[in-house]
C-alpha positions, 0 to 999 in steps of 0.5 A: 500500500505504501508503494501504491500510495507513493506512485499514485501521489506523484502521478495525481499531484503532477497531473493536477498541477499540469492540468491546472496550469494549462487552464490557468494559462487561459481561464477565460477559455475555461469559463467559456467551457463552463458556460457551455456546461451551465447552459439549458441544453446540458446542466440547465443552470443558467443562473451560474453563467454570469459567474463562470469566469469567477468559478473558472479562476477558483477551480483552476487555482484550487486544482494547482494547489491540490496538486502542490499540497499532495506532493508536499504533504500539506493538509493531507486530510483536506487534500485527499477529501477535496481530490475525492469529491472533485474527481467524483463530480467530474467523473459524473460530469464527463459520463453525462457529457459522453453518454448524452453527447452534450459537450464534445470537449470537456476542456480538461486540458484546455486547448492543449490536449483535446479529448473526446467525451469518452476519453475524458470519462476514461481518464477520470475513472483512472484518476478516481481509482488512484485517488481512492488508493490515496484516500484509503492509504492517506496515513502513508502520505508523509513529508520530510518538510517541516510545517513552516516550509510546507506553509511557505510553499503553499503560500508561494504557489497560491500567490504565483497562481493568483498573479499568473491568472491576473496577468493572462486575464488582463493581457492574453494567454502566455502560451497560445494553443489555439489554431489562431496563434501568432504565425498561423495562417487562417486559410491554411488552418481551414484547408483539408490536406490531400488524402485526409480521412473522409467521413463515413455514413450509414444510409438507412433506406426505408421502402414500402413493399408488399411485405410491409416496410423494409429498411436497407442499409448502405454507405451511400449507394441507392439500393435496388428494392422492389417497393416505394421509397419512403425516406432515408436516415443517415448516421455517421459511423466514422468521423472524417478529418476536421480542419483546425479552423472550420467555423471562420467567416467574415460576413456582411449582408449574407455574403462571406468576404473571408477569401478576399479579405485574407488576401490583404497584405495589411489587414487589421481586425478589431474583434469584439464578440459582444459590442455591448460589453466592449463599448467603453474601450472603443475610444482607444480603438478609434485612435489605434485604427485611425493611425493604422488607416493613415499607414495604409492598413485596411481595418475591419471590425468583426462581431457577433452583435447585430448591425443595429449595435455595430452601427451605433458604435461606429456613429458614437465613436466616429470609427473609420471602418465597418463591422462584419459578422462572425460566429461568437464562438469563433471570435471567442476562440480567436482572441481572449479579449473583448475587444482585441486586435489582430494584424494579418499579412495575407491571412498570417497572424503577425500581431495579436493584442488584448485591448489593454496592450493596444500601445504595443501594436506596430504599423509600418508605412511603405508610403511617404505620406499618411492617408487623408482620413477625411477625404477617404471617408467622403470618397467612400460615401461617394462610391456608395452614391455612385452605385445607388441606382445604377444596378437597377435603373428605371425612368423614375430613378435615373434622373436622381442618379444623374443628379447624384453624379453631378454632385459627385463630380463637383466634389472630385474636381475640387479634390483633384484641384487641391491634391491631384488625383486622389489615389492609393498614397492619399486615400488608400488601396480600397478607395483609390478607384472612387474618383476614377468611377466618378469621372468614368460616369461623367462627360469629362473623360476627355478632360481627365484622361491624361490625369488618369494616365499619370495616376496609373503610371505612378501606381496610384491607380490600377493600370486596367482602370486607365485602359478602360477609360482610354477605351471609352475615350476612343469610342467617344472620338469614334476610334477603334478601342484597344482593350475591348472593354466597351460594348453597346446594345442597339435596338433594330426595330422592336423588340429586336436587339443587337449587342456588339463589342465596339471595333477593335484596333487589333482583334488578334492582339486584344487579349495580349493587351488585356493581359499586359494591362492587368485584366484576368479575363479575355475579351470574349469572357468579358463580352459574355459577362456583359451580354450573356453566355450566348453572345457571339462576337462579330468583327466590325470596323467603325464604318460598320457601326455607322451603317448599323446606326443608320439602319437603326435610325431608319427603322425608327422613323 
């Protein structure tokens, strides 16, 4: 018994310390797990949910202290009774979770070691046996240390545990075991490697036959049964590979923008799973994000709160970024701070801070001048107005769009007079094309085509935007276009319609020119996007178009 107690004492003591320290590294994460246990679908103790964090801190510190007390032989009777009561409770809890499939991960070792419910229950049964040995043989739990030394070691363990908990709660976990740790790439975390195990399902097909209902089980294929099909039920018999990141989206108006945003070279994410709880911190967030935007970073907010709350926060603090929707559980997993900030480069996490550490963020500026936030904000508003009625024009709305275009042009011309073309170095990559859109939709193309050319050469604007405007400029002069961006639809009588690509300078070279300008599609693919998949290209010259227009005019006389 003495040897059994000695072995059990070392094993249980070390395991409790390790388990407690892992959770102590992330007490916020453990509190989220407790909230899951307290929810209506599990233990149905919702009145405990507001106290989940306090309970979490107490439990993990107590767990560490019990391990220390067991190893040094301090307060033996209290220690073994506490260990026994704790393991009996958690053995029941893990059995309940496993048997009823209520909580898929017990959180015993935080995010460091993931255990299935039945693995957790098995672990607790083994611990229960070892702790029962300690309980029965507690007279063999002795120590060579004196009472004062044991009290001193206990006090030191208590103070260190408390200080560590205070630090990680006011900053971030010292060791990050989650898939969103520094240096991790989010897109790679969402990918499924080639050859990964696939999920296997049993399909129970039910048919109505002459002999009554008949059930045939297959693993996907439709069975050949002489009867009328009624329904089918599926059961997973073998789980497939699940990527570390599987619930990450960046949504707005029901559309997921994660693929495009994760390609940004300088992206700042302001993450707040509940904006109502993070409201007071946004005065500091405002300062940090404005500085980031001035240094040409794209800034977005991510929250599980609805648009009515996020729009209120944006207006209240005059924030220069907008919020996207992301699942609350995913946001809690990404960062243990509400709010917190991450900085990414093409999906790779480069910086990650608690709202108490915003001053530690570093933003590099590859441009000689900072962004003009007021001009950027005004141009972003103009972009919304530029597209207000264009998508679905009508006889009633188009005059309104013309009026808007006139007002937009007036502002853009004043900005050009003051700054030159308001491009990437002045208003940022996401806003660099706004002035181009306004000019493209005006009758001032001839006046500003050289300005747009210079902006493209100086990389203040993508070259393909100049190519599109140049094509329109050439069409207005009744000359062949170069890049094949301009097409027209004409009505020849009623209701016949003919769609054409305006005459090209070189049909054979147009796709070469497009590629050099930065277009990713061919002239034909662009034409089918404009006029539909049935569009057929017909090579024409300017005189052919003039003849077509004459024919159209004659048919309408």
